[in-house]
C-alpha positions in Angstrom: 149.2 97.5 160.0 150.0 94.0 158.5 152.7 93.8 155.9 154.3 91.0 153.9 157.1 90.7 151.4 156.6 88.5 148.3 159.7 87.3 146.4 159.7 85.6 143.0 163.0 84.0 142.2 163.9 83.1 138.6 167.2 82.2 137.0 168.4 85.7 136.2 166.0 87.9 138.0 164.4 88.3 141.4 161.2 90.3 141.7 159.9 91.6 145.0 156.9 93.5 146.3 156.1 94.5 149.9 152.4 95.0 150.6 150.8 96.5 153.6 147.2 97.4 154.6 143.9 95.7 155.3 141.3 93.8 153.2 139.7 97.1 152.1 142.9 99.1 151.5 146.1 97.5 150.2 149.2 99.4 149.1 152.4 98.4 147.5 155.0 99.8 149.9 158.0 98.9 147.8 158.8 96.8 144.7 161.5 96.2 142.2 163.9 93.7 140.5 167.4 92.5 141.1 169.4 90.9 138.3 171.9 88.1 138.5 172.4 84.6 139.7 173.9 85.2 143.1 170.5 84.7 144.6 171.6 84.5 148.3 173.3 87.9 148.2 170.5 89.5 146.2 167.9 88.3 148.6 169.8 89.7 151.5 169.9 93.1 149.8 166.1 93.0 149.2 165.3 92.1 152.8 167.6 94.9 154.1 166.4 97.5 151.6 162.7 96.8 152.2 163.2 96.6 156.0 161.7 93.1 156.1 163.7 91.4 158.7 160.7 91.0 160.9 158.1 90.8 158.1 156.5 87.6 156.8 158.2 86.6 153.6 156.7 84.4 150.9 158.9 83.0 148.2 158.0 80.9 145.1 158.5 77.2 145.5 160.8 75.5 143.1 160.5 72.2 141.2 156.8 71.7 141.7 155.1 68.6 140.3 151.3 68.8 139.8 148.8 66.0 139.9 145.0 66.0 139.8 142.5 63.7 141.5 139.1 64.0 143.2 137.3 63.2 146.4 133.6 62.9 147.2 131.9 66.3 147.8 129.5 64.8 150.4 132.3 64.3 152.9 132.5 66.5 156.0 135.1 69.2 155.8 137.0 67.6 158.7 137.5 64.5 156.5 138.9 66.3 153.5 142.6 66.1 154.6 142.4 62.3 155.1 140.6 61.7 151.8 143.2 63.8 150.0 146.0 62.0 151.8 144.6 58.6 150.6 144.3 59.8 147.0 147.9 61.3 147.2 149.3 58.0 148.5 147.7 56.1 145.7 149.3 58.5 143.2 152.8 58.2 144.6 152.5 54.5 145.0 151.5 54.1 141.4 154.4 56.3 140.3 156.8 54.4 142.6 157.9 57.6 144.4 159.3 57.7 148.0 156.9 59.6 150.3 159.6 60.2 152.9 161.4 62.5 150.4 158.3 64.5 149.5 155.9 67.2 150.8 152.6 68.1 149.2 149.8 70.6 149.4 146.4 70.8 147.7 143.7 73.1 146.5 140.0 72.0 146.5 137.5 73.3 144.0 134.1 72.3 142.5 134.5 69.6 139.8 133.0 71.1 136.6 132.5 67.6 135.2 130.9 65.9 138.3 128.9 67.7 141.0 129.3 64.7 143.3 133.0 65.2 143.5 135.5 67.9 144.5 138.5 68.5 142.2 141.9 68.2 143.9 145.0 70.0 142.6 148.1 68.5 144.2 151.4 70.3 144.4 154.2 67.9 145.2 157.8 68.9 146.0 161.0 67.2 147.1 162.0 68.1 150.6 165.6 68.9 149.5 164.2 71.5 147.1 162.3 73.1 150.0 165.5 73.2 152.2 167.7 74.5 149.4 165.3 77.4 148.7 164.9 78.2 152.4 168.7 78.3 152.8 168.8 81.2 150.3 167.0 83.3 152.9 168.8 81.8 155.9 168.3 83.8 159.1 167.8 87.1 157.3 164.0 86.9 157.5 161.0 84.8 158.5 159.8 82.6 155.7 156.0 82.4 156.0 155.7 79.9 153.2 157.0 78.6 149.9 154.2 78.7 147.4 153.9 77.5 143.7 153.5 80.7 141.6 151.0 78.8 139.3 148.6 78.6 142.3 149.4 81.9 144.0 148.9 84.0 140.9 145.1 83.5 141.4 145.4 85.8 144.4 145.2 88.8 142.1 142.3 87.5 140.0 139.1 88.3 141.9 136.4 86.7 139.8 134.3 83.5 139.8 134.4 83.5 135.9 136.5 80.7 134.3 139.7 82.1 132.9 143.2 81.2 131.8 146.0 83.2 133.4 149.2 83.1 131.4 152.2 84.2 133.6 155.1 84.8 131.2 158.3 84.8 133.2 161.5 83.1 132.1 159.3 80.0 131.9 155.5 80.3 131.4 152.9 79.2 133.9 149.4 78.7 132.5 146.8 78.5 135.3 143.2 77.4 134.6 140.8 79.0 137.0 137.3 77.7 137.7 134.9 79.0 140.3 137.7 81.3 141.5 140.2 78.5 142.2 143.1 77.1 140.3 142.2 73.6 138.9 145.2 73.0 136.6 148.7 74.4 136.2 150.8 73.9 133.1 154.5 74.9 133.1 156.2 75.2 129.8 159.9 75.9 129.2 159.0 78.8 126.9 158.8 82.4 128.0 161.3 85.2 128.3 164.3 82.9 128.9 165.3 82.5 125.2 164.4 86.1 124.4 166.6 87.4 127.1 169.4 85.1 126.1 169.2 86.3 122.5 169.2 90.0 123.5 172.0 89.4 126.1 174.3 88.0 123.4 174.3 91.5 121.9 173.8 93.7 124.9 176.0 91.7 127.3 173.9 92.8 130.2 171.0 91.0 131.8 169.5 94.1 133.3 169.7 96.0 130.0 168.3 93.0 128.1 165.2 93.0 130.3 164.8 96.8 129.6 165.1 96.2 125.9 162.4 93.5 126.2 160.1 95.8 128.2 160.3 98.4 125.4 159.4 95.9 122.6 156.3 96.5 120.5 154.7 93.5 118.8 153.5 94.3 115.2 149.7 93.6 114.9 148.6 95.3 111.7 149.3 92.4 109.3 149.3 89.1 111.1 150.0 87.1 107.9 153.1 89.1 106.9 154.6 90.3 110.1 157.2 93.0 109.4 160.4 92.9 111.6 161.9 96.0 110.1 163.5 98.2 112.7 163.0 95.5 115.4 165.9 93.0 115.3 164.6 91.0 118.3 161.0 90.7 117.0 161.6 87.3 115.4 162.6 85.6 118.6 159.8 87.3 120.6 157.2 86.2 118.1 158.6 82.7 118.0 158.3 82.3 121.8 154.8 83.9 121.9 153.6 81.5 119.1 154.7 78.5 121.2 152.7 79.9 124.2 149.7 80.4 121.9 150.0 76.8 120.7 149.8 75.6 124.3 146.8 77.8 125.1 145.0 76.4 122.1 145.7 72.9 123.3 144.2 73.7 126.7 141.1 75.4 125.2 140.6 72.4 122.8 140.5 70.1 125.8 138.0 72.4 127.5 135.7 73.5 124.7 133.5 76.4 125.5 134.7 76.8 129.1 137.3 79.6 128.8 136.3 82.9 127.2 139.0 85.0 128.9 142.8 85.0 128.9 144.8 87.2 131.1 148.5 87.9 130.5 150.9 88.8 133.4 154.6 88.7 134.3 157.5 90.2 132.3 155.9 89.1 129.1 152.9 91.3 129.8 155.1 94.4 129.5 155.6 93.7 125.8 153.4 96.3 124.0 150.4 94.8 122.1 151.0 91.2 123.4 147.3 90.9 124.5 146.1 92.0 121.0 148.6 89.8 119.3 147.4 86.7 121.2 143.7 87.6 120.9 143.9 87.8 117.1 145.3 84.3 116.9 142.9 82.6 119.2 139.2 82.4 118.1 136.3 83.3 120.4 138.3 84.6 123.3 139.1 88.0 124.9 142.6 88.6 126.0 143.8 91.4 128.4 146.6 92.3 130.8 146.0 91.1 134.4 145.9 94.0 136.7 146.4 93.2 140.4 143.0 93.1 142.1 142.8 95.0 145.4 145.8 97.2 144.9 145.4 100.9 145.6 146.6 102.8 142.6 149.2 105.4 143.2 149.5 108.4 140.8 153.3 108.1 140.4 153.4 104.4 139.6 152.2 103.2 136.2 150.1 100.1 136.4 152.5 98.5 133.9 155.2 98.4 136.6 152.9 96.5 139.0 152.0 94.0 136.3 155.7 93.3 135.9 155.9 92.3 139.6 152.5 90.6 139.7 154.3 87.3 140.7 155.7 88.9 143.8 152.5 90.7 144.6 150.6 87.4 144.4 153.0 85.7 146.7 152.8 88.5 149.3 149.0 88.0 149.3 149.5 84.5 150.7 150.8 85.9 154.0 148.2 88.7 154.2 145.4 86.3 153.3 143.7 89.3 151.6 142.1 87.4 148.7 141.7 83.9 150.1 138.3 82.3 149.3 137.2 80.1 152.2 
């Protein structure tokens, strides 16, 4: 039975999920979080505890730069790589970047604005960043790949309907999905980072700060006069969520009428009422928590816990190729 370990590395937390199974039956074998900034030691612990020395491991790539371009849809598939390479070289030449220091990958999708073209989403990364992240794992396991979480998160969204996936981790990754493929990724430096920092200044414990965050309840009864009584951290939470909402509105304004659905995932999705809070402040859109598609539910595991490690589940899916759309 195939298995893979997905690992999402953030500043103060590492999330992991080990999956096994087949296309028709997929289970989360183990999952969890480790807290702290000694990433190398924490990763070693995760690999040992999940018995993943011989498993394929997928980790999130760091410092990804996104660009968009297009190629002609009438090209033969065997010519796609070359056409994308030419477009990529034009971009880095225009930006005066050094190609020998970079690596890139791409996702093709239908161009909603022009049926004669294919939309190209490029992910560009410095080779030193790839090497630095690989060194965190070292010889402890086999790295199957390093993948941008803004792209991989689409693995757990199994629908052709246009949608916006808002993955709220320490930073927030907003992925626009069209025809089942990511067409645009926006990373903003707003998410749980400032919230955790504020809570930690009182609690003096990163792990406890995350638990406090997960037990937060956003007030939704009176959106004009939000009451913070009895919830000392509500102001910073609301402030961060409002920044995210502002970015979502900007995206929807640029794509009028396309997106009718917003999905929330990541640590931020564990804040109670967050989907209702966001839906009330954005017109003509439905908002809900993104549940991992294809995961076999287990009675003893609340779905909320899986949602918290969705980033890791999505990365593991890269190795299993469970949800890949060819």
